[in-house]
C-alpha positions in Angstrom: 76.6 103.9 91.0 76.1 106.1 94.3 76.6 103.6 96.6 79.8 103.1 94.5 81.1 106.3 94.7 79.8 106.2 98.6 81.9 103.0 98.8 85.1 104.3 97.7 84.9 107.8 99.2 84.4 106.2 103.0 86.7 103.3 102.4 89.9 103.3 99.8 92.6 104.9 102.0 95.9 105.7 101.5 97.2 104.1 104.5 97.3 100.5 103.7 96.5 99.0 107.4 93.3 101.6 107.4 91.9 99.6 104.3 90.2 96.4 104.2 92.9 94.7 102.9 91.2 91.3 102.2 88.5 93.4 100.3 91.2 95.1 98.1 94.3 93.4 98.5 95.1 92.5 94.4 97.5 90.0 94.5 100.0 90.4 91.3 102.7 88.6 89.9 105.1 90.3 92.8 103.8 89.3 95.3 103.6 85.8 94.0 107.0 85.6 94.0 107.4 87.4 97.0 105.9 84.5 99.0 106.7 81.6 96.8 110.2 82.5 95.1 111.9 83.7 98.5 112.5 87.2 97.7 113.2 88.6 101.1 114.3 92.7 100.2 111.5 94.3 98.7 112.4 98.1 97.2 110.0 100.4 95.5 108.9 103.9 95.5 106.7 105.4 98.2 103.8 105.2 97.4 103.7 101.9 95.3 102.1 99.4 97.5 105.3 98.2 100.1 103.0 98.7 102.9 100.1 96.9 101.6 102.1 93.5 100.4 102.8 93.7 104.2 99.2 94.0 106.0 98.2 91.0 103.0 101.2 89.0 104.3 100.1 89.6 108.5 96.5 89.3 107.6 96.3 85.6 105.8 97.5 83.5 108.6 96.3 80.3 108.7 97.4 76.8 111.2 100.8 76.4 108.9 101.7 80.6 108.2 102.5 82.1 111.0 103.8 86.1 110.6 104.8 89.2 112.5 105.1 92.9 111.3 108.1 94.4 112.8 107.2 98.2 112.3 109.2 100.9 112.8 107.2 103.7 112.5 107.7 106.2 115.1 111.1 104.5 116.7 113.7 105.2 118.7 116.7 104.4 116.1 118.9 105.9 118.7 118.1 103.0 120.7 119.3 100.3 118.5 122.4 102.7 117.6 123.9 101.6 121.1 123.3 97.4 120.6 126.2 97.1 118.5 128.1 94.6 118.6 132.2 95.2 118.9 133.4 92.2 117.4 132.2 93.2 113.8 133.6 95.8 111.9 131.2 98.6 110.5 128.7 98.1 108.7 128.2 94.7 110.1 128.5 95.8 113.8 125.0 95.3 114.0 123.8 91.7 112.6 123.7 90.1 115.7 121.0 92.4 116.8 119.0 91.9 113.2 119.5 88.0 114.3 118.7 88.4 117.7 115.5 90.2 116.9 114.3 87.5 114.4 115.2 84.2 116.3 113.3 86.1 119.1 109.7 86.6 117.0 110.4 83.3 115.4 110.0 82.2 119.0 107.2 84.4 119.6 105.3 82.5 116.7 106.2 78.9 118.0 104.6 79.4 121.1 101.0 80.4 119.2 102.0 77.2 117.2 99.6 74.3 117.7 101.7 72.5 115.3 104.9 72.6 118.0 104.8 70.3 121.1 103.0 71.8 123.9 105.3 71.7 126.5 108.6 73.0 124.2 105.7 76.1 123.9 105.3 76.0 127.1 109.0 76.5 128.2 108.8 79.4 125.6 106.1 81.4 126.5 107.8 81.8 130.0 110.4 84.0 128.0 108.3 85.5 125.2 104.3 86.1 126.8 101.9 86.9 125.2 101.9 91.4 125.4 100.9 94.4 123.4 103.8 96.5 124.3 105.2 98.7 121.7 107.9 97.3 119.7 111.2 100.0 121.1 109.6 98.7 124.8 109.6 94.6 123.0 113.2 95.0 122.0 114.2 96.7 125.2 113.1 93.7 127.2 114.5 91.7 125.0 118.0 92.7 125.6 117.9 93.5 128.7 120.6 91.9 131.1 117.3 90.4 133.3 116.0 88.3 130.3 119.0 86.2 130.2 118.3 82.4 130.3 120.0 79.5 129.0 118.1 76.6 127.1 119.2 73.3 127.4 118.1 70.3 125.2 117.1 67.1 127.4 116.0 63.7 125.6 113.7 65.5 123.0 112.8 68.2 125.5 113.4 71.5 126.3 114.2 73.4 129.2 114.7 77.1 130.5 117.1 77.5 133.1 117.9 80.3 134.1 121.4 81.3 135.0 122.2 81.5 138.2 124.5 84.6 138.6 121.4 87.2 138.7 120.2 86.5 134.9 123.1 88.3 133.6 124.1 86.5 130.0 124.2 89.3 127.7 122.0 89.2 125.0 124.5 88.9 122.4 125.2 85.7 123.9 121.9 84.6 123.9 121.6 84.2 119.9 123.2 81.2 119.7 121.4 79.3 121.7 118.1 80.8 119.7 119.3 79.7 116.9 120.1 76.2 118.2 116.4 76.3 119.6 114.8 76.8 116.1 117.2 74.6 114.3 115.8 71.7 116.6 112.3 72.6 117.9 110.8 74.4 114.9 108.4 72.8 112.8 107.8 72.5 108.6 105.3 75.2 108.8 106.1 79.2 107.3 107.2 81.9 109.6 107.1 85.5 108.2 108.7 88.3 110.0 108.3 91.7 107.9 110.3 94.8 108.5 108.2 97.3 107.8 108.3 102.0 108.0 112.4 101.7 108.1 112.4 104.8 106.8 111.4 106.9 110.2 115.6 107.7 110.7 115.9 109.2 106.8 115.9 112.4 107.3 119.5 113.7 107.7 121.2 111.9 105.0 123.6 114.9 103.4 124.9 114.9 107.2 127.0 112.2 106.8 128.3 112.1 110.8 124.4 111.4 111.8 123.4 109.3 108.5 125.9 106.9 108.8 124.7 104.7 112.0 121.6 104.3 110.4 123.0 103.3 107.1 125.1 100.5 108.6 121.9 99.5 110.7 120.3 99.0 107.5 123.2 97.3 105.5 123.6 94.7 108.6 120.3 94.0 108.5 120.2 93.2 104.5 123.2 91.0 105.6 121.2 89.3 108.2 118.3 88.4 106.7 120.8 86.8 104.3 122.5 84.7 106.7 119.4 83.7 108.2 117.8 82.3 105.2 121.3 80.4 104.1 121.6 78.6 107.9 117.7 77.2 108.0 117.6 77.0 104.3 120.3 74.3 104.7 118.3 72.6 108.2 115.1 72.9 105.8 113.1 75.0 107.8 110.9 77.8 106.5 112.3 81.3 108.3 111.0 83.5 105.9 112.4 87.3 106.8 111.4 90.4 104.3 113.0 93.8 104.3 110.4 96.2 103.0 112.4 99.7 101.7 112.1 102.4 99.6 114.4 102.7 96.9 116.1 106.3 97.4 117.0 104.6 100.7 118.1 101.1 99.2 120.5 103.5 96.6 122.3 104.8 99.6 123.7 101.5 100.9 127.1 100.6 100.0 128.8 97.1 100.6 131.2 94.8 98.6 128.1 92.4 98.7 125.2 94.1 97.4 125.0 93.2 93.8 124.8 89.1 95.1 121.9 90.9 96.5 119.8 90.7 93.5 118.8 87.1 93.7 117.0 88.0 96.8 115.4 91.2 96.1 112.3 92.5 93.6 111.5 96.1 92.6 107.8 97.0 92.6 107.4 98.7 89.7 104.1 99.9 87.8 102.7 100.4 84.4 99.3 101.9 83.0 98.4 98.1 82.5 99.2 97.1 86.0 97.4 100.2 87.5 94.4 99.4 85.1 93.9 96.2 86.7 94.4 96.9 89.8 92.3 99.6 89.7 89.5 97.3 88.0 89.5 95.0 91.0 89.1 97.8 93.8 85.8 99.1 91.5 84.9 95.3 91.1 85.0 94.9 95.0 83.3 97.9 95.8 80.0 96.9 93.1 80.1 93.0 94.4 82.8 91.3 96.8 81.5 88.1 95.5 81.1 88.7 91.6 84.1 87.9 89.4 86.8 90.9 88.6 85.4 93.3 85.9 87.4 94.1 82.6 89.2 97.6 83.2 86.6 99.4 80.5 83.8 97.7 82.4 84.5 99.2 86.2 85.9 102.8 84.9 82.8 103.5 83.3 81.1 102.2 86.2 81.7 105.5 88.0 82.8 107.1 85.5 81.3 109.5 82.9 82.4 108.3 79.3 82.6 111.4 77.4 86.4 112.3 76.9 88.1 114.9 79.1 89.1 118.6 77.1 92.8 119.6 77.7 95.2 121.6 76.1 95.6 124.7 74.6 92.1 126.4 74.1 91.0 122.8 75.1 91.0 122.0 72.0 92.2 118.4 72.6 90.4 115.7 74.2 91.7 112.8 76.6 90.5 109.7 78.0 89.6 109.7 81.7 92.1 107.6 83.1 95.1 109.1 80.7 93.6 112.9 82.0 94.3 111.3 85.7 97.7 109.4 84.8 99.5 112.7 83.4 99.1 114.2 87.1 100.5 111.2 88.9 103.9 109.5 89.4 101.8 106.3 88.2 101.8 104.1 92.0 98.5 103.0 93.8 98.6 105.6 96.2 98.2 108.6 93.6 94.9 106.6 91.6 93.3 105.9 95.1 94.0 110.0 96.7 92.7 111.0 93.0 90.0 108.9 92.3 88.5 109.1 95.8 88.4 112.7 95.7 86.5 112.6 92.5 84.0 110.9 94.8 83.6 112.8 97.3 83.4 115.9 94.9 81.0 114.3 92.8 78.7 113.1 95.6 78.9 116.4 97.2 77.1 117.9 93.8 75.1 114.8 93.6 75.9 113.5 90.4 75.5 109.8 89.0 78.8 109.4 87.9 82.4 111.2 87.6 82.6 114.1 85.1 85.3 116.1 83.6 84.1 119.0 86.2 84.3 116.5 89.2 88.1 115.9 87.3 89.3 119.0 86.7 88.2 120.4 90.0 90.1 117.4 92.1 93.4 118.3 89.8 94.0 121.0 92.4 94.0 119.5 95.5 95.7 116.8 94.0 98.9 118.6 92.5 99.1 120.5 96.4 98.9 116.7 97.5 102.1 115.5 94.6 104.2 118.0 95.9 103.6 117.4 99.4 104.6 113.9 99.0 107.4 114.7 97.0 108.7 117.1 99.9 108.4 114.6 102.7 110.8 112.2 100.3 113.4 115.2 99.0 113.2 116.9 102.1 116.3 114.5 103.5 118.5 115.3 101.0 117.6 119.0 99.8 116.7 120.3 103.1 115.7 123.5 101.1 113.2 121.8 98.8 110.5 124.1 99.8 112.7 127.1 98.8 114.2 125.3 95.5 110.5 124.4 94.6 109.6 128.5 95.2 112.5 128.8 92.3 110.9 126.5 89.7 107.4 129.0 90.6 109.4 132.1 89.6 109.8 131.0 86.7 106.5 130.8 85.4 106.9 128.0 83.0 106.5 124.7 82.6 109.6 123.9 79.5 113.1 126.5 80.1 116.6 126.1 79.8 119.0 124.8 82.6 120.6 128.0 82.3 117.1 129.9 83.2 117.4 127.7 86.2 120.5 128.2 87.0 120.0 132.2 87.2 117.2 131.9 89.0 118.8 129.6 91.4 121.9 132.2 91.5 119.6 134.6 92.9 118.4 132.4 96.1 122.4 132.0 96.8 123.6 135.5 96.5 121.0 136.4 98.6 122.1 133.6 100.9 118.3 132.2 101.1 119.6 128.7 100.0 123.0 127.6 101.3 123.3 124.5 98.8 125.8 125.6 95.8 125.8 121.9 94.1 123.4 123.2 91.1 124.2 120.1 89.8 123.2 117.5 92.6 119.8 119.9 93.0 118.6 119.1 89.1 119.9 115.4 89.6 117.8 115.5 92.8 114.7 116.7 91.2 115.2 115.0 88.2 115.6 111.2 90.3 112.2 112.1 92.1 110.7 113.1 89.3 110.4 116.7 90.1 111.4 117.6 86.5 112.1 114.9 83.4 113.5 115.6 80.0 112.6 117.2 76.9 114.0 115.6 73.8 116.3 117.4 71.7 114.4 116.9 68.1 110.9 115.3 69.8 109.4 118.1 71.3 106.4 116.3 72.8 108.6 113.3 74.1 109.3 113.7 77.8 111.6 111.3 80.0 110.9 111.5 83.9 112.7 108.8 86.0 109.4 107.0 87.3 108.9 105.9 83.7 112.7 105.2 83.0 113.8 104.2 86.0 117.8 103.7 84.4 118.1 107.0 82.9 119.7 110.1 84.6 119.8 114.1 84.3 120.4 115.3 81.0 121.9 119.2 81.3 122.2 119.4 77.6 118.6 118.9 77.0 115.8 121.6 78.2 114.0 121.0 81.7 110.1 120.3 81.8 108.0 119.7 85.1 105.7 117.1 85.8 102.1 118.0 84.6 100.9 116.8 87.7 102.5 119.6 89.7 101.5 122.3 87.5 98.8 123.7 89.8 101.0 123.7 93.2 103.7 125.6 90.7 100.6 128.4 89.8 101.9 127.4 86.2 
């Protein structure tokens, strides 16, 4: 099994685009619904596998399926804020921009689609030549005045006629032109336009003035996608924009039409059984790419020792290795990939054949710090003082305590001006929403409620606070 552990250590990645998605991608039900049931809003927690689905869509193209990913990682969003349409009132002023980007991207894909007449493709290629520019530079090119052109249909052919007034057609006026081109010349192929990494400007959400344009931009995107789909469904064209967004950001969008998006939305959620199927698939592919997927038990014990792991007070209890690891996670694929990859590295360094209890427990501390860092990154836009707040939890030195104990310690930081956020209820709600803390059942003391397990629950101040098990080591508990 050493070669399997080596493959896991070297090839399992947190970043989906760095992995071999053709080998590792697990095609579960939600993916089928996105591709076959016209779901166009994919909402999920950070680390739930949204980017992996993006990579899968983009890498699995054929002569009748085309896809481009618009990745907004490290994107200068301020450039987008200036591309609004004044004819619309907030939050709809960016609908025209998003439709323009979608239509331009479809035209790009039509250029490489050999099912479309070569004369049409030749005319489109004059506007959309192949390039390796960044997304920011591409958008700057598309919205520049000199990019303007009038497209005329004539006897079943298409000609691009440059405007006589020095190519100065505003980009806003080109939207209807491109819509007409797609309606007339696009074939019955499927065109996926995937929007990913839209959280780049999600940094100062608690600052209303700076966050409002960002929320308007996202609201406009959802409405533009809805509009585009309705237009081309009527025309019999398969133009399929898909938006991937974190659930905590999606919650910030407030719009009278939001409830209507339910039919087009899918939420990525994971259970232990689904995660076991995912892990069985990945481990099986490391054993043999060609052979059928093993059952979870058979796959798991190809790399893990079969003995149970000791835990609890004086290590008097025993638990399966999967369950021990699951307790430290938020039940996300990313968490398990990180934990198991580190276990493989640790096991190889000790020259062992199987991942044993000592390897699992050694990795537990490093994983705890990883989970804390993940949460800090997620929570910072809502609570910029999250690291100081986590220090308060460390100071209490208990994994189970009352809200009153937390408030007492918190007020010490307020008194010394170490922390400025005075709304303690907001802090507790935020910590609960990101599963830093949970609630302990009033009467069943061994029953805990965490948001990642019970998505519809809210924090209960009348019950004790419990710290998530995966953060114990990071908080030195």
